[in-house]
ROGULUM-243060 format. One line per field, with one value per atom (N, C-alpha, C): residue number from 1; residue in three letters; atom name; x negated, z negated, y negated. Coordinates in Angstrom, 1 decimal. Each point is the difference from the previous one (the first is absolute). Layout:
REM residues N
i <- [NUM:...]
aa <- [ALA:...]
at <- [CA:...]
x <- [X:...]
z <- [Z:...]
y <- [Y:...]
This chain:
REM residues 108
i <- [1:1:1:2:2:2:3:3:3:4:4:4:5:5:5:6:6:6:7:7:7:8:8:8:9:9:9:10:10:10:11:11:11:12:12:12:13:13:13:14:14:14:15:15:15:16:16:16:17:17:17:18:18:18:19:19:19:20:20:20:21:21:21:22:22:22:23:23:23:24:24:24:25:25:25:26:26:26:27:27:27:28:28:28:29:29:29:30:30:30:31:31:31:32:32:32:33:33:33:34:34:34:35:35:35:36:36:36:37:37:37:38:38:38:39:39:39:40:40:40:41:41:41:42:42:42:43:43:43:44:44:44:45:45:45:46:46:46:47:47:47:48:48:48:49:49:49:50:50:50:51:51:51:52:52:52:53:53:53:54:54:54:55:55:55:56:56:56:57:57:57:58:58:58:59:59:59:60:60:60:61:61:61:62:62:62:63:63:63:64:64:64:65:65:65:66:66:66:67:67:67:68:68:68:69:69:69:70:70:70:71:71:71:72:72:72:73:73:73:74:74:74:75:75:75:76:76:76:77:77:77:78:78:78:79:79:79:80:80:80:81:81:81:82:82:82:83:83:83:84:84:84:85:85:85:86:86:86:87:87:87:88:88:88:89:89:89:90:90:90:91:91:91:92:92:92:93:93:93:94:94:94:95:95:95:96:96:96:97:97:97:98:98:98:99:99:99:100:100:100:101:101:101:102:102:102:103:103:103:104:104:104:105:105:105:106:106:106:107:107:107:108:108:108]
aa <- [MET:MET:MET:ALA:ALA:ALA:ARG:ARG:ARG:PRO:PRO:PRO:SER:SER:SER:GLN:GLN:GLN:TYR:TYR:TYR:PRO:PRO:PRO:LEU:LEU:LEU:GLU:GLU:GLU:LEU:LEU:LEU:ARG:ARG:ARG:ARG:ARG:ARG:ARG:ARG:ARG:ALA:ALA:ALA:VAL:VAL:VAL:ARG:ARG:ARG:MET:MET:MET:VAL:VAL:VAL:ALA:ALA:ALA:GLU:GLU:GLU:VAL:VAL:VAL:ARG:ARG:ARG:PRO:PRO:PRO:GLU:GLU:GLU:TYR:TYR:TYR:ASP:ASP:ASP:THR:THR:THR:GLU:GLU:GLU:TRP:TRP:TRP:ALA:ALA:ALA:ALA:ALA:ALA:MET:MET:MET:LYS:LYS:LYS:ALA:ALA:ALA:VAL:VAL:VAL:ALA:ALA:ALA:SER:SER:SER:LYS:LYS:LYS:LEU:LEU:LEU:GLY:GLY:GLY:ILE:ILE:ILE:GLY:GLY:GLY:THR:THR:THR:THR:THR:THR:GLU:GLU:GLU:THR:THR:THR:LEU:LEU:LEU:ARG:ARG:ARG:LYS:LYS:LYS:TRP:TRP:TRP:VAL:VAL:VAL:ARG:ARG:ARG:GLN:GLN:GLN:ASP:ASP:ASP:GLN:GLN:GLN:THR:THR:THR:ASP:ASP:ASP:ALA:ALA:ALA:GLY:GLY:GLY:THR:THR:THR:ARG:ARG:ARG:PRO:PRO:PRO:GLY:GLY:GLY:THR:THR:THR:THR:THR:THR:THR:THR:THR:GLY:GLY:GLY:GLU:GLU:GLU:SER:SER:SER:ALA:ALA:ALA:GLU:GLU:GLU:LEU:LEU:LEU:LYS:LYS:LYS:ARG:ARG:ARG:LEU:LEU:LEU:LYS:LYS:LYS:LYS:LYS:LYS:GLU:GLU:GLU:ASN:ASN:ASN:ALA:ALA:ALA:GLU:GLU:GLU:LEU:LEU:LEU:LYS:LYS:LYS:ARG:ARG:ARG:ALA:ALA:ALA:ASN:ASN:ASN:GLU:GLU:GLU:ILE:ILE:ILE:LEU:LEU:LEU:LYS:LYS:LYS:ALA:ALA:ALA:ALA:ALA:ALA:ALA:ALA:ALA:SER:SER:SER:PHE:PHE:PHE:PHE:PHE:PHE:ALA:ALA:ALA:ALA:ALA:ALA:GLU:GLU:GLU:LEU:LEU:LEU:ASP:ASP:ASP:ARG:ARG:ARG:PRO:PRO:PRO:HIS:HIS:HIS:ALA:ALA:ALA:ARG:ARG:ARG:SER:SER:SER]
at <- [N:CA:C:N:CA:C:N:CA:C:N:CA:C:N:CA:C:N:CA:C:N:CA:C:N:CA:C:N:CA:C:N:CA:C:N:CA:C:N:CA:C:N:CA:C:N:CA:C:N:CA:C:N:CA:C:N:CA:C:N:CA:C:N:CA:C:N:CA:C:N:CA:C:N:CA:C:N:CA:C:N:CA:C:N:CA:C:N:CA:C:N:CA:C:N:CA:C:N:CA:C:N:CA:C:N:CA:C:N:CA:C:N:CA:C:N:CA:C:N:CA:C:N:CA:C:N:CA:C:N:CA:C:N:CA:C:N:CA:C:N:CA:C:N:CA:C:N:CA:C:N:CA:C:N:CA:C:N:CA:C:N:CA:C:N:CA:C:N:CA:C:N:CA:C:N:CA:C:N:CA:C:N:CA:C:N:CA:C:N:CA:C:N:CA:C:N:CA:C:N:CA:C:N:CA:C:N:CA:C:N:CA:C:N:CA:C:N:CA:C:N:CA:C:N:CA:C:N:CA:C:N:CA:C:N:CA:C:N:CA:C:N:CA:C:N:CA:C:N:CA:C:N:CA:C:N:CA:C:N:CA:C:N:CA:C:N:CA:C:N:CA:C:N:CA:C:N:CA:C:N:CA:C:N:CA:C:N:CA:C:N:CA:C:N:CA:C:N:CA:C:N:CA:C:N:CA:C:N:CA:C:N:CA:C:N:CA:C:N:CA:C:N:CA:C:N:CA:C:N:CA:C:N:CA:C:N:CA:C:N:CA:C:N:CA:C:N:CA:C:N:CA:C:N:CA:C:N:CA:C:N:CA:C:N:CA:C:N:CA:C:N:CA:C:N:CA:C]
x <- [-10.8:1.3:0.3:1.2:0.3:0.1:-0.5:0.1:1.4:0.5:1.3:0.1:1.2:0.2:-0.2:-0.6:-0.1:1.3:1.0:1.3:1.1:0.7:1.1:1.1:0.6:1.0:1.1:0.5:1.0:-0.4:-1.3:-0.5:0.0:-0.4:0.0:1.4:1.0:1.4:0.5:-0.3:0.5:-0.6:-1.3:-0.7:0.7:0.3:0.6:1.4:0.7:1.4:-0.1:-1.0:-0.2:-0.3:-0.8:-0.4:1.3:0.8:1.3:0.9:0.0:0.9:-0.5:-1.3:-0.5:-0.4:0.1:-0.4:0.6:1.3:0.7:-0.6:-0.6:-0.6:-1.3:-0.6:-1.3:0.0:-1.0:0.0:-0.4:-0.8:-0.5:0.2:0.0:0.0:-1.3:-1.1:-1.3:0.0:0.6:0.0:0.9:1.1:0.8:-0.8:-0.7:-0.8:-1.1:-0.7:-1.1:0.6:1.1:0.6:0.4:0.6:0.3:-1.2:-1.0:-1.2:-0.7:0.0:-0.5:0.8:1.3:0.8:-0.1:-0.2:0.0:-1.5:-1.0:-1.3:-0.6:0.5:-0.4:-1.3:-1.0:-1.4:0.0:0.6:-0.1:1.4:0.3:1.2:0.1:-1.1:0.0:0.5:-0.3:0.5:1.6:0.5:1.5:0.6:-0.7:0.4:0.1:-0.9:0.0:1.2:0.3:1.1:1.3:0.1:1.3:0.1:-1.1:0.1:0.4:-0.6:0.3:1.5:0.5:1.4:0.9:-0.4:0.8:-0.1:-1.1:-0.1:0.9:-0.1:0.8:1.5:0.4:1.4:0.5:-1.0:0.4:0.1:-0.4:0.1:-1.3:-1.0:-1.3:-0.6:-0.6:-0.5:-1.2:-0.3:-1.1:0.2:-1.0:0.1:0.6:1.1:0.6:-0.9:0.3:-0.7:0.2:1.3:0.3:-0.7:-0.1:-0.7:-1.5:-0.6:-1.4:-0.3:0.9:-0.2:0.1:1.0:0.1:-1.2:-0.5:-1.2:-1.2:-0.1:-1.1:0.1:1.2:0.2:-0.3:0.5:-0.3:-1.5:-0.7:-1.4:-0.8:0.4:-0.6:0.3:1.3:0.3:-0.8:-0.1:-0.7:-1.5:-0.6:-1.4:-0.2:1.0:0.0:0.1:0.9:0.2:-1.3:-0.6:-1.3:-1.1:-0.1:-1.0:0.3:1.3:0.4:-0.3:0.2:-0.2:-1.5:-0.9:-1.4:-0.5:0.6:-0.4:0.4:1.2:0.5:-0.9:-0.4:-0.8:-1.4:-0.5:-1.3:0.1:1.1:0.2:0.2:0.7:0.3:-1.3:-0.9:-1.2:-1.0:0.1:-0.9:0.4:1.3:0.5:-0.2:0.2:-0.2:-1.5:-0.9:-1.4:-0.3:0.6:-0.2:0.5:1.1:0.6:-0.9:-0.7:-0.8:-1.4:-0.4:-1.3:0.0:-1.1:0.0:-0.4:0.7:-0.3:-0.7:-0.9:-0.7:0.9:0.0:0.9:-0.8:0.7:-0.6:0.2]
z <- [6.0:0.7:0.6:-0.2:0.5:1.6:0.5:1.5:0.4:1.2:0.4:0.2:-0.2:0.1:1.4:0.2:1.3:0.5:-1.0:0.3:0.1:1.1:0.2:-1.1:-0.3:-1.1:0.3:1.2:0.3:-0.3:0.3:-0.3:-1.5:-0.8:-1.4:-0.6:0.6:-0.5:0.4:1.2:0.4:-0.8:-0.3:-0.9:-1.3:-0.6:-1.4:0.1:1.0:0.2:0.2:0.8:0.2:-1.3:-0.8:-1.3:-0.8:-0.1:-0.7:0.6:1.3:0.7:-0.2:0.1:0.0:-1.4:-1.0:-1.3:-0.6:0.2:-0.5:0.6:1.2:0.6:-0.5:-0.9:-0.6:-1.5:-0.5:-1.5:-0.7:0.6:-0.7:1.0:-0.6:0.9:0.7:-0.6:0.7:1.3:-0.1:1.1:1.1:-0.3:1.0:0.6:-0.8:0.5:1.0:-0.5:0.8:1.4:0.1:1.2:0.9:-0.6:0.8:0.5:-0.8:0.4:1.2:-0.1:1.1:1.3:-0.1:1.2:0.7:-0.9:0.6:0.3:-0.4:0.3:-0.9:-1.3:-1.0:-0.6:0.0:-0.5:-1.2:-1.1:-1.3:-0.6:-0.8:-0.7:-1.0:-0.6:-1.0:0.6:1.2:0.7:0.0:0.4:0.0:-1.4:-1.0:-1.4:-0.5:0.4:-0.4:0.6:1.3:0.7:-0.7:-0.4:-0.7:-1.3:-0.8:-1.3:0.1:1.0:0.2:0.4:0.8:0.4:-1.2:-0.9:-1.2:-0.9:-0.1:-0.8:0.6:1.3:0.7:-0.2:0.0:-0.2:-1.4:-1.0:-1.4:-0.7:0.6:-0.7:-0.7:0.1:-0.6:-0.5:-1.2:-0.4:0.8:0.0:0.7:0.7:0.7:0.8:1.4:0.3:1.3:1.1:1.2:1.2:0.0:-0.3:0.0:-1.1:-1.2:-1.1:0.3:0.7:0.3:1.0:1.0:1.0:-0.7:-0.9:-0.7:-0.9:-0.7:-0.8:0.9:1.1:0.9:0.5:0.3:0.4:-1.1:-1.2:-1.1:-0.4:0.1:-0.2:1.0:1.2:1.1:-0.3:-0.3:-0.3:-1.2:-1.0:-1.2:0.3:0.9:0.4:0.7:0.9:0.8:-0.9:-1.0:-1.0:-0.8:-0.4:-0.8:0.8:1.3:0.9:0.1:0.3:0.1:-1.3:-1.1:-1.3:-0.2:0.4:-0.1:0.9:1.1:1.0:-0.7:-0.5:-0.7:-1.2:-0.8:-1.1:0.4:1.1:0.5:0.5:0.7:0.6:-1.2:-1.0:-1.1:-0.7:-0.3:-0.7:0.9:1.3:0.9:0.0:0.1:0.0:-1.4:-1.1:-1.3:-0.2:0.5:-0.1:0.8:1.1:0.8:-0.7:-0.7:-0.8:-1.2:-0.6:-1.1:0.3:1.2:0.5:0.1:-0.6:0.2:1.4:0.5:1.4:0.0:0.9:0.1:0.7:-0.6:0.6:1.0:1.1:1.1:-0.2]
y <- [-12.4:-0.1:1.4:0.5:1.4:-0.1:1.1:0.1:0.4:-0.4:0.4:1.5:0.6:1.4:0.5:1.1:0.6:0.6:0.2:0.6:-1.0:0.0:-1.0:0.2:-1.1:0.0:1.0:0.1:1.0:1.4:0.3:1.4:0.2:-1.0:0.2:0.2:-0.8:0.2:1.4:0.4:1.3:1.1:-0.1:1.0:0.1:-1.2:0.0:0.7:-0.4:0.6:1.6:0.4:1.4:0.8:-0.6:0.6:0.3:-1.1:0.2:1.0:0.1:1.0:1.4:0.3:1.3:0.5:-0.9:0.4:1.2:0.3:1.2:1.3:-0.1:1.2:0.4:-0.8:0.3:0.2:0.7:0.2:-1.3:-0.8:-1.3:-1.1:-1.2:-1.2:-0.1:0.4:-0.1:0.9:1.2:0.9:-0.6:-0.7:-0.7:-1.1:-0.8:-1.1:0.6:1.0:0.6:0.5:0.6:0.4:-1.2:-1.0:-1.2:-0.7:-0.1:-0.7:0.7:1.3:0.9:-0.2:0.0:-0.1:-1.3:-1.1:-1.3:-0.5:0.8:-0.4:-1.1:0.0:-0.9:0.6:-0.8:0.4:0.9:-0.5:0.7:0.0:1.0:0.1:-1.1:-0.4:-1.0:-1.3:-0.3:-1.2:0.0:1.1:0.2:-0.1:0.6:-0.1:-1.4:-0.9:-1.4:-0.7:0.3:-0.6:0.4:1.3:0.5:-0.7:-0.1:-0.6:-1.5:-0.7:-1.4:-0.2:0.9:0.0:0.2:0.9:0.2:-1.2:-0.7:-1.2:-1.1:-0.1:-1.1:0.3:1.3:0.3:-0.1:-0.2:-0.1:1.3:1.1:1.3:0.3:-0.8:0.2:-1.3:-0.1:-1.2:-0.4:-1.3:-0.5:-1.3:-0.5:-1.3:0.3:-0.6:0.2:-0.7:0.3:-0.6:-1.5:-0.4:-1.4:-0.8:0.6:-0.6:-0.1:1.0:0.0:-1.1:-0.2:-1.1:-1.3:-0.2:-1.3:-0.3:1.1:-0.2:-0.4:0.6:-0.3:-1.5:-0.4:-1.4:-1.0:0.4:-0.9:-0.1:1.1:0.0:-0.9:0.1:-0.8:-1.5:-0.3:-1.4:-0.5:0.8:-0.4:-0.3:0.9:-0.2:-1.4:-0.2:-1.3:-1.2:0.1:-1.1:-0.2:1.1:-0.1:-0.7:0.3:-0.6:-1.5:-0.3:-1.5:-0.7:0.6:-0.6:-0.3:1.0:-0.2:-1.2:-0.1:-1.1:-1.3:0.0:-1.3:-0.4:1.0:-0.2:-0.6:0.6:-0.5:-1.4:-0.3:-1.3:-1.0:0.3:-0.9:-0.3:1.0:-0.2:-0.9:0.3:-0.8:-1.5:-0.3:-1.4:-0.6:0.8:-0.5:-0.4:0.7:-0.3:-1.3:-0.1:-1.3:-1.2:0.2:-1.2:-0.3:1.0:-0.3:-0.5:0.1:-0.4:-1.6:-0.6:-1.5:-0.3:-1.0:-0.5:-1.3:-0.2:-1.3:-1.0:-1.2:-1.0:-0.8:-0.4:-0.7:-1.5]
């Protein structure tokens, strides 16, 4: 399970906006990201690059899995695991009761 981000959502959004705003002032996108990461105290430029790429994916300008799709996939995987556990419990109970029915009982 992924750990929660140490950076608040508002800081992440602000950083992504800043990269878009200052990009024309730098030769490369990486240079713009490096400057913004440094100004905002973000640990590594790679962290900011991932945020920018995810924002582009969410906006539909880059292929990939959106944040909403990832959340839905996570929810469905959890639901699937719960259903599999319930199914295993039901199978075990059914075989237990079937064995009880097949066992000869002494008559009183």
